C-alpha positions as CSV (number, residue, x, y, z in Angstrom):
1,M,-5.6,41.5,25.6
2,E,-4.7,39.1,28.5
3,F,-2.0,37.4,26.2
4,R,-0.3,41.3,25.4
5,A,-0.1,41.8,29.1
6,M,1.5,38.3,29.5
7,T,4.1,39.4,27.0
8,H,4.9,42.7,28.3
9,F,5.6,40.9,32.1
10,A,7.8,38.3,30.3
11,L,9.7,41.5,28.5
12,V,10.1,43.4,31.8
13,F,11.0,40.4,34.1
14,E,13.7,38.8,31.4
15,K,15.6,41.9,31.8
16,L,16.2,41.6,35.2
17,D,18.9,39.9,37.0
18,P,17.8,37.5,39.5
19,K,20.8,37.8,42.0
20,I,19.6,41.8,42.3
21,L,15.9,41.0,42.5
22,E,16.3,38.6,45.2
23,E,18.8,40.9,47.1
24,K,16.1,43.9,46.7
25,L,13.2,42.0,47.6
26,S,14.7,40.7,50.8
27,Q,15.9,43.9,52.1
28,W,12.3,45.2,51.1
29,L,10.7,42.3,53.1
30,Q,13.5,42.9,55.9
31,K,12.1,46.8,56.3
32,I,8.5,45.6,56.6
33,M,8.5,42.5,58.6
34,G,11.3,43.6,60.7
35,S,12.4,40.9,63.3
36,V,9.6,38.5,61.7
37,S,11.5,37.8,58.9
38,S,14.2,36.1,60.7
39,E,11.6,33.5,62.2
40,I,10.3,30.4,60.1
41,I,6.8,30.7,59.5
42,P,4.8,28.1,58.5
43,I,2.0,28.3,55.7
44,D,1.4,24.8,54.5
45,G,-1.6,23.4,55.4
46,K,0.3,20.4,57.2
47,S,2.1,22.5,59.2
48,L,-1.0,24.7,60.0
49,R,-3.2,21.7,61.3
50,G,0.0,20.6,63.6
51,S,0.3,17.0,61.4
52,Y,4.0,17.6,60.7
53,D,6.5,15.0,61.5
54,A,8.5,15.8,64.7
């Protein structure tokens, strides 16, 4: 059953235009995140621990 689900997702994603998908996802994120989306938010462990290079 898992294989068929993966096949269905692959069929859907291969029909999507990557540029349009990126544009629409960016617009959606801008709406839900507001001004936060223009800031850089570190999500890797090094930045969170403060061990990044200055």
